[in-house]
C-alpha positions as CSV (number, residue, x, y, z in Angstrom):
1,M,-73.0,47.3,-165.9
2,K,-72.8,50.2,-163.4
3,G,-74.9,48.3,-160.7
4,S,-72.4,45.4,-161.0
5,S,-69.4,47.8,-160.3
6,V,-71.1,48.9,-157.2
7,F,-71.7,45.5,-156.2
8,Y,-68.1,44.5,-156.7
9,F,-66.7,47.6,-154.9
10,I,-68.8,46.8,-152.0
11,L,-67.6,43.3,-151.9
12,L,-64.0,44.2,-152.1
13,M,-64.5,46.7,-149.3
14,S,-65.9,44.0,-147.2
15,I,-63.2,41.8,-147.9
16,G,-60.6,44.5,-147.0
17,I,-62.1,45.2,-143.7
18,S,-62.6,41.5,-142.8
19,H,-60.1,39.7,-140.5
20,A,-59.0,36.2,-141.8
21,Q,-59.0,33.7,-138.9
22,P,-55.4,33.3,-137.7
23,S,-54.0,30.5,-135.8
24,V,-54.0,30.7,-132.0
25,D,-50.1,30.7,-132.1
26,E,-50.2,33.7,-134.4
27,I,-52.5,35.5,-132.1
28,L,-50.2,34.7,-129.0
29,K,-47.2,35.9,-131.1
30,K,-49.1,39.4,-131.9
31,M,-50.1,39.8,-128.2
32,E,-46.3,39.3,-127.4
33,E,-45.2,41.8,-129.9
34,N,-47.7,44.6,-128.7
35,V,-46.5,44.5,-125.0
36,S,-42.9,43.3,-125.1
37,M,-40.5,46.1,-123.8
38,S,-37.1,46.8,-125.0
39,K,-36.4,49.0,-122.1
40,D,-36.8,48.5,-118.3
41,A,-39.9,50.2,-116.9
42,R,-40.8,51.9,-113.6
43,V,-44.5,52.4,-113.0
44,Q,-46.8,53.7,-110.2
45,V,-49.7,51.2,-109.3
46,S,-52.7,51.8,-107.6
47,M,-54.6,48.5,-106.5
48,T,-58.2,48.8,-105.1
49,Q,-59.1,45.5,-103.4
50,Q,-62.7,44.9,-102.7
51,K,-64.0,42.1,-100.6
52,E,-67.5,41.1,-99.6
53,N,-68.7,42.9,-96.6
54,Q,-65.4,44.6,-95.9
55,G,-65.3,47.6,-98.2
56,A,-62.5,48.9,-100.2
57,K,-58.9,49.0,-99.4
58,V,-56.4,50.9,-101.6
59,F,-52.6,50.0,-102.2
60,D,-50.1,52.4,-103.6
61,M,-46.9,50.4,-105.1
62,M,-43.8,51.1,-107.2
63,Y,-43.3,48.4,-109.8
64,Y,-40.0,48.0,-111.5
65,R,-39.8,45.6,-114.6
66,R,-37.0,44.2,-116.6
67,D,-38.0,41.9,-119.5
68,K,-34.6,40.5,-120.4
69,D,-34.7,38.0,-117.5
70,N,-38.3,38.5,-116.5
71,A,-37.5,40.4,-113.3
72,F,-39.8,42.7,-111.5
73,L,-39.9,44.3,-108.0
74,I,-43.0,45.6,-106.2
75,V,-42.6,47.6,-103.0
76,F,-45.6,49.1,-101.1
77,L,-45.9,52.6,-100.4
78,A,-49.2,52.7,-98.7
79,P,-51.2,51.8,-96.5
80,E,-49.1,52.3,-93.6
81,V,-49.5,48.8,-92.4
82,E,-48.1,47.5,-95.7
83,K,-45.4,50.3,-96.2
84,G,-41.9,48.6,-97.1
85,N,-43.4,45.2,-98.0
86,G,-42.7,43.8,-101.3
87,Y,-42.3,41.2,-103.8
88,L,-39.2,40.3,-106.0
89,R,-38.9,37.9,-109.0
90,V,-35.6,37.1,-111.0
91,D,-35.7,34.3,-113.5
92,D,-37.6,31.5,-111.8
93,N,-37.2,32.8,-108.3
94,F,-40.1,34.6,-106.5
95,W,-39.8,36.1,-102.9
96,M,-42.2,37.8,-100.8
97,Y,-40.5,40.3,-98.3
98,R,-42.1,41.4,-95.0
99,R,-40.7,44.6,-93.2
100,N,-41.8,43.7,-89.8
101,T,-39.8,40.5,-89.6
102,R,-37.1,41.4,-92.4
103,T,-37.6,38.1,-93.7
104,F,-37.8,36.8,-97.4
105,Q,-40.2,33.8,-98.1
106,H,-39.9,31.9,-101.4
107,V,-43.4,31.7,-102.8
108,N,-45.2,30.4,-105.9
109,R,-45.7,32.6,-108.9
110,D,-49.6,32.4,-108.3
111,E,-49.2,34.0,-104.8
112,N,-51.8,36.8,-104.5
113,I,-50.2,40.5,-104.1
114,G,-51.2,42.0,-100.8
115,G,-54.1,39.3,-100.4
116,S,-55.7,40.8,-103.6
117,D,-57.1,38.9,-106.6
118,A,-54.0,39.9,-108.6
119,S,-51.2,37.4,-108.4
120,G,-47.5,37.6,-109.1
121,E,-48.3,35.9,-112.6
122,D,-50.1,39.2,-113.5
123,F,-47.0,41.3,-113.1
124,E,-44.4,39.0,-114.8
125,T,-43.5,39.1,-118.6
126,R,-43.1,35.4,-119.4
127,K,-44.4,34.6,-122.9
128,L,-47.8,32.8,-123.2
129,A,-46.5,30.8,-126.0
130,E,-44.0,29.3,-123.5
131,L,-46.7,28.5,-121.0
132,Y,-49.7,27.5,-123.0
133,E,-50.7,25.8,-126.1
134,P,-53.9,25.8,-128.0
135,A,-56.8,23.6,-126.6
136,K,-58.4,21.4,-129.2
137,D,-61.7,19.9,-129.7
138,A,-62.5,16.1,-130.4
139,E,-61.6,16.4,-133.9
140,G,-58.1,17.8,-133.1
141,K,-59.0,21.5,-134.2
142,E,-58.2,24.5,-132.3
143,I,-60.8,25.9,-130.3
144,I,-61.3,29.5,-131.8
145,Q,-64.0,31.4,-133.0
146,S,-65.0,35.0,-134.2
147,E,-67.5,37.0,-132.1
148,K,-68.3,40.3,-130.7
149,L,-67.5,41.6,-127.2
150,G,-69.9,44.3,-126.9
151,V,-69.4,45.9,-130.2
152,I,-65.9,44.9,-130.8
153,P,-65.0,42.1,-132.9
154,V,-62.8,39.6,-131.0
155,W,-61.1,36.1,-131.4
156,R,-62.3,33.9,-128.7
157,F,-60.0,31.0,-128.0
158,E,-59.1,28.6,-125.4
159,L,-55.5,27.6,-124.1
160,K,-54.2,24.9,-121.9
161,A,-51.0,24.7,-119.9
162,K,-47.9,22.9,-121.2
163,V,-46.0,23.5,-118.0
164,N,-46.8,22.9,-114.3
165,D,-46.0,26.2,-112.7
166,V,-48.7,28.4,-113.9
167,S,-51.7,29.6,-111.8
168,Y,-54.4,28.3,-114.0
169,P,-54.0,25.4,-116.4
170,Y,-56.9,26.5,-118.4
171,R,-57.8,29.8,-119.9
172,I,-60.3,31.5,-122.4
173,M,-59.2,34.7,-124.0
174,W,-61.1,37.5,-125.9
175,V,-58.5,39.4,-128.1
176,R,-59.4,42.2,-130.4
177,Q,-59.3,41.4,-134.1
178,D,-57.9,44.7,-135.2
179,N,-54.8,45.1,-132.8
180,F,-54.7,42.0,-131.0
181,L,-55.1,43.5,-127.6
182,Q,-56.7,41.4,-124.9
183,L,-60.0,42.6,-123.5
184,K,-61.1,39.5,-121.4
185,E,-60.0,36.2,-119.7
186,Q,-61.5,33.6,-117.9
187,S,-59.2,31.4,-115.7
188,F,-59.9,27.7,-114.7
189,S,-59.0,25.2,-112.4
190,N,-57.8,21.4,-113.3
191,S,-61.6,20.5,-112.9
192,K,-62.6,23.2,-115.4
193,T,-64.1,25.2,-112.5
194,L,-64.2,29.2,-113.3
195,M,-61.9,30.8,-110.8
196,L,-61.2,34.3,-112.2
197,T,-62.5,36.7,-114.8
198,S,-60.1,39.5,-115.8
199,Y,-61.0,42.7,-117.9
200,Y,-58.6,44.9,-119.6
201,P,-60.7,47.8,-120.4
202,K,-58.0,50.6,-120.9
203,Y,-54.6,50.7,-122.7
204,T,-51.9,53.5,-123.5
205,T,-49.1,53.5,-125.8
206,V,-45.5,54.0,-124.5
207,D,-42.3,53.8,-126.9
208,G,-44.6,52.1,-129.5
209,K,-45.8,49.3,-127.3
210,Y,-49.2,49.0,-125.5
211,V,-49.7,48.9,-121.9
212,P,-52.9,47.9,-120.1
213,I,-53.2,50.8,-117.7
214,K,-56.5,49.5,-116.2
215,Q,-57.1,45.9,-115.2
216,M,-59.9,44.3,-113.3
217,Y,-59.9,41.0,-111.7
218,I,-63.1,39.4,-110.5
219,D,-63.0,36.4,-108.1
220,E,-65.6,33.9,-109.3
221,F,-64.9,31.3,-106.4
222,E,-65.4,33.9,-103.6
223,K,-68.3,36.0,-105.1
224,G,-68.1,39.7,-104.3
225,N,-64.4,40.0,-104.3
226,K,-62.7,41.9,-107.1
227,T,-59.4,44.0,-107.6
228,I,-58.8,46.9,-109.8
229,V,-55.2,47.7,-110.8
230,E,-54.5,51.0,-112.5
231,L,-51.0,52.2,-113.7
232,S,-49.6,55.8,-114.2
233,N,-46.4,57.7,-114.5
234,I,-44.9,54.9,-116.8
235,V,-41.1,55.7,-117.2
236,L,-38.9,53.6,-119.8
237,D,-35.3,53.6,-118.8
238,D,-32.4,51.2,-118.3
239,L,-32.6,50.3,-114.5
240,D,-29.7,49.5,-112.3
241,D,-29.2,45.9,-111.5
242,K,-29.0,46.3,-108.1
243,I,-32.7,47.3,-108.1
244,F,-33.5,43.7,-108.7
245,T,-31.9,42.4,-105.5
246,K,-33.1,41.4,-102.2
247,A,-30.7,43.9,-100.5
248,Y,-32.4,46.8,-102.5
249,L,-35.8,45.7,-101.4
250,E,-34.7,45.4,-98.0
251,N,-33.0,49.0,-97.8
252,L,-36.0,50.5,-99.3
253,S,-38.1,49.5,-96.2
254,K,-35.6,50.9,-93.7
């Protein structure tokens, strides 16, 4: 009897620490809850861009984010040749600003920031569930499975775009089972060609929310190219509406 009690105890413990497979929509909702901010944010960004046979180039930026209208502003602080350049997004409008010509150019959300492997889409806060839906197999079932990324149990699942204005119409994600933080992503073209692999190895918590403070983007199309993005000095506070305007970005670069 005692042996049976031990067996049932072990069985109950194993049930308690296992994770029942959620739906893809449930995972996307949890991911959104993890990172959505109730306050605006101001962040310092260091972006290291490495290109084949060109060495490394480091960009320093200030990044302002406001979730209520999916707005963000990026202004370059260094190197000197990029200082004063920037990007502004408000609602569905995305502009690139160049200091030397003092002009704004309307660009797509897949525009590469500073010529790196990070795009405007990587800095925005649009909800994944609004952009993507679960990819399904021939039997109409969601493509999702439990596996390990290293030693970490993850959900691996596939998404396909349900809108046109996305950088990549097909994505595969690896998300932790215990806290629903994204660890890895592969992004594909319409022809299912692998274009980009992204890693999110380091998070911190700010005001009860998770922030990926280190991100790595590996160009799978032009081998040898990669970009590392690191965040620091994260401040949550209400930002003045004037920050998310063309006039403010232009004045910063004077």
